N, C-alpha and C positions, 0 to 999 in steps of 0.2 A: 272282493278282496277277502281271502280266507284268513281266519283267525285274527280279525281286527281287535278283538278284546285283549289278546296277549300283547299285541303291539301297543295298544293304548295304555295298558297297565304299565308297561315298561317306560313309556314316554312320561306318564304322569309321575311315576316314582322317581324318575330322573329329575323332573322339575321340582318336586316337593322335597326331595332328599330323604325320603323315608318310605316304608312299606305302605301300600294302600290299605286302609282298614275295612274296606267294603269290597264286595264282589262286583264285577262288571260283566254285563252282557251287552253286546253290540248288535247293530243292524243286520249282521250276517249270521246271527244265531250263536256265535262263539262266546265263551265265558272264560273268565280268569279271576283269580283272587281267592280269598278264604272261603271254603265251601259252606261254612256255617254262618256267614255274615249276611246282612241284608244286601240285596242286589241293586246296584245302580244301573238302570236300563237306559243305554244310549240308543235311542230309537232310530236315529239317522245322523248323517254327517253334519247336518245343520247345527246340531248341538255343539259340535266342536268349533264351528265357525262363530257361534255366539261367544264362546270362551276366548277365541283368538282375538276377536275385535273388541271385546270388553273383558280383559282378564280379571279374574277374581269374582267377587260376590255378584256383581251386576250381570256378568255374562252367564253365570250359573243360573241366576234367577230368570233371565230371559229364556234360557233353554227350558227351564222348569215350567214357566207360565205358558210357553208356546206348546208344551206337550212333547217336546223333543227329548226330554230327560224325565224319567220317572223312577220311582222306587218300588221294588217288590220286597215284601217283608215289613217289619215294624218301622214306621217312619221315624218315631222317636229314637230308636236305636241307631238308625242310619244317621240322623242329624247329630246325635251325641258323638258318634265315632268321627264324623266329619268336622265337628266344631273346631278341633285343634288345628285343622288345615285351612279353615275358612275364616271364622270370626276371631278366634284367639291367636291366630298366626299373623293377622294383618299388622299388628303393632311391630313385629320383628322382621317383617319381610324386607329384603334388600331393595333399594331403589332399582328401578328397571335398568337405568343406565349402567349401574354397577353389575347387575346380573348378566347383562348382555356381553360383558367382558369375559365371562366364564365360557370356555369352549364347549363344555358339556351341556350348559344351559342353552347355548345357541343350537347345538345339535338336536336337543329335545324339541325346541321350537320348530326347527325345520321338519322334524318327524311329524309333529302335530299338524303342520301346514300340509304336508303330503297326504296325511290320513284324512284331513278335512275336505280335500278336493277343491271344489269351486272357490275361487279367491274372494268373491265379492261378499260384503257384510250382509247378513240377513236383516230384514226389517224388525224393529222391536215389536213385541206383541201390542195389540191395540189397547190393552189394559194399562199400559205404562203412561204415567202422567208426564207429558213432554212440555216443559216450560223452563225458561232460564231462571237460575237461582239469583235473581237480582230484584231489588225492590221488595225484599221479604217483609211480610207481616204488615203490609199496608191493609187498609180495609178491603180493598179489591182483591188482593192476593189471598188474604185469609178466607174470604167468601169462596174463592175458586178452590182452594185447598180443602176446605170443609165439604164442599159439594162433591169433590172427587171421592172422598171417603164415605160420606154419610148418605148421599143421594143415590145409592146403589139400588134401593128399593126396600120399602118397609117389609114386604113379604119375605125377602131374603134374610133380613135381620131377625124376623120372627123365627126362622129356622135355626139360626145360630144361637140366639140369646134365650129362646124359649119364652114362656108366657110372661115372665117378669119384665122383659124388654129393658133390662138394665145392662148397659155396656161399660161396666167397670168391675173391679175386683169384688167378688162376693166375700162374705164373712162367715167362715166355716166353724163349726163347733170343734172342741177338743174332747176326746182323742179324734184321730182322722175321721173325716166325714162319712156318715152313712145316710145323711139326709139328702133332700133334693136341692137342686140348684135354685129353685124358686124360694125355698125357705132360707137358704144362705143369702140370697139377694135381699129378701125381706129383712133379715137380721142386720145386713149392712146399712140399709136405709134407716132402720131403727137406731143403729149406733150413731149415724150422722145426726139424726134429729136430737138424740139425747145429748150428744156433745155440744150441740148448738143451743140446748135448753129451750127448745120450741114449746110453746103453749098457746092457748087461744089468745088472739089479739096481737101476736107478734108477727112482724113482717119479715119474710125470707126472700132473698134474691138468689135464685138458682142459676148460676153462670154456666152455660153449656148444658142446658136442661135435658138434652136428649129427647126421648120419647115420653117424657113427663112423669116417669115413675116416682122420682123423689118428690116432685111437687105434689102429686096425688097423695103419697104417703104422709107428707108433712101436713097437708090440709085435712085429710080424712082422720088420721090417727092422733094428731096433735093440735088441731084447730088453728093452724097458722094461716096467714094470708100470704100468697106466694106470687112472685113474678118470676117467670122462667124465660131465659133468653137463649137463642140458638141462631146460627147462621144458615141452618139447613131448612129449606122450605118443606121438604118431605117430613122431617122430624116434627116441625111445628104443626103441620096438618094432622099428623097422626096423634100428637099429644092433645090437641084441641078436641079431637073426636073422642078420645078416651075420657077427657075431663068432662065433656058433656054427658057421656054415658054414666059417669059417676055422680052426676048432679052437683058438680063443684065449680061451675062457671062463675059463681058469685065470689069465690075465694081464690081462684087461680087465673092468672093472665099469662098467656104465652106470646112472646114477641119474637119476630125475626129481627134481631138487633145486635149490633156490635157492642161489646162491653164498654168501649170508649164513648158510646152515645147514651149510656144510661145516666139520666139526670134527675131522677125522682127520689133520691134518698131523703132522709136517712132510713136505713134498714136496721132491724134488730139483729139480723144474722145473714151471713152470706155463705153459700155452699159452692165450692168450685171442685167438682168431682171429675177427674180425668180431662180437665179443660186446659190446665196450665201448660201441658206438653205442646199445645198448638201455639203458644204465645211467642216463643222464641227468646233467646238470651238478650237480644238488643232491646226488647220491649218489656222484659219481665219487671223491672223496677217501675216502669210506667203502669203496668198492669196492677202491681201490688199497691201503688199509690192511689189508683182509681178506686180499688176496693176499699182501701182505708178511708178515703173521702166519703164513700157511700154508706159507711157504717156510722151509727150513732155512737157517742162515747159509751164505753162498756159493751158495745156490740161484739159479736164473735164471728170469726172466719174459720171455716173448716176447709182446708186445702188438701185434697186427696190427689197425689201426683206420683207418677213413675219417676224413678231416679236411676241414674247410671253410677258406676263406680268412678271416683275421681281419678284423673290421670296425673302422672308426675309432671307433665307439661300440658297445662290446659289449653294452650294456644294451638296444640296439634289435634284437638278434637274435631272429628268429621262426622257428619250425619251418616247413618247407615244407608248404603246405596240402595238396597232392596226396599227398605221401609220408605225411603224418600221417593223412590220412583213408582212404587205400587200401592203403598198403604197410606201413609200419612205425609203427603207432600209438605215440605217446609217445617215438619215437626222437629223438635229438638228436646233432648233430655239433659238435665243438669244434675250434678251431685246434690245430695240432701243438704250438705252444709252451705252450698251456694244459695239454695232456695231459702233456707232459714235466714241467712244473712241479708238477703234482699227484702224479705218480709220485715225484718227489724229496721232496715234502712228506710222503709216506707212508713215506719212509725208504729208497727205492731209490736206487742209483747207476745212472744211465743211461749205458750204455757204447757204444751204437751205434744210429743211426737210418738206415734205408734207405727212401728213397722209391721206390715201384713204381707210380706213378700211371699211366703209359702201359700197364702190364701189365693194369690193370683195364679200360681201354677196350677192349683186344683181347679180354679174357675176355667182357665184356658183349656184344660183337658176335657172338661165337660162340654165346652163350646165346640171343640174338635169332634167329639163324639156326636153331638147334635148334627153337625154338618155332614159327617159321614153317614149317619143314619138316614138322611133325606137328601143325599147327594144329587140324585137325578132331578128332583124338583128344583134344587138350588141352581143346577146348570141351566134348566129351562127358564128360570127367572132372570138369570144374568148371562153367563157365558162359561164354557169350560175353563177358560183362562182365569176368570175372576174367582172361581171356586178353588183353583189351584193356588192362587195368591193367598186366599184366606187360610187354606189348609196349611201351607208352608209357614205363613206369618204366625199363626196361633200355635202350631206345634213347636216351632223354633223359639217363640217367646216363652212358652211353658218351660222349656229346658233352660232358658236364660234366667228365669226366676228361680228355678230349682238349684242352679249352679251358682247363684249369687253374682251373676254378671250384671243384672239389673235388679232393682227393688221397687217397692211401692210403699208410700208413707202417708199417714194422715197427720197433718200438722194443725193443731188447734191454736189459733192466735186471737188476741183481744186488742181492740182499740181502747187501751186502758186510759181512763181520764186522768187529769192532773192530780186528783186526790189519791191516786194509786189504788182505788177500790175496783179490782177487776171482777168482783162478784162471782168468783169460782169457789167451789168447796175446797177446804184445806187438803182433803184427800180426794183428788179427782178420779183416781182409779184404785181399785182394790186388786192386789196380786194374790194369786193362789199360792 
């Protein structure tokens, strides 16, 4: 079919009610759209069928992961131009039943069906986590969700994260960073340890310890005794190997253990770095209460957590389809205020909140660069679809942090004793 791109452009603009901000090239070689824009390459009709059977973000994601839809040009620019039509538009989109009453909308859908060809739905890519969203955040479902994300292979994570093997926001210097990702991750680990006032003889619980980087830093640089817990077998094996190589097995224990099963408190300090996003809103108060119980009076919690913007009606919040299906199954984000309130309800005194939103955007751009620099090996270690998942997830997340659609915060809280002596300095931070 000749000039499919022009037909598709017209159909899409009819559906979205505005001009398409990117160029389109279709399977027949035809092109349409702004000549200086990134090009959305629709490699075959199957991409349209993905979109027809799962309209919106999930259909686009399936087409992308399957390789039926790609981008030529700068991916960040393409995603930024499309953001208003995908993520930011979702809240204002008319209900489908209302849209179908519009003759022009029905006409556009019929045109898309004709252009898509074969009527049957394509199978989802194998990288998609297929499971019902019921029985969320049981111990079994949490293990399964963590395994989907983290048991991709340690070699793959080495490509993305680099030598630091820290999978959370780095802490960059000001002005804008000229240093390495490894130094910025070192500085983040040091920041966490200083906020927790770690020193020789103090016990640290590292909840969601990843590949052991914080545990090693806390033991080696601050003399702490550390227990790290994770639900990922691959992470635990990797962390134990690193700890043995560092000669720190007498000071660090890594367990494959659910936070609900930790029973050997009290600890002097607890670090929860990038872990709470997996807990879920229904379990968060329980999570905070467990951590409060595991701390000694006067002990500190450092909760490092991604936050979303609050919604006018919080009951309408829905988990991001792409993230839920391909990246963090069962993961949930909460507004900062909700997190602080729940920590306080659990008994904590919140003493400091530091937003490091821009730092995560910088970190994600470095991770994307790492992946693209060694893409062929990453594909060989996992699959082409898995690499496309990570490329899209990290690039879109970098833009989300830059545009303040999401943020990340370090919340320092204390299990303050009845005496009120929280044992923090009167000036915890010095502002320039």
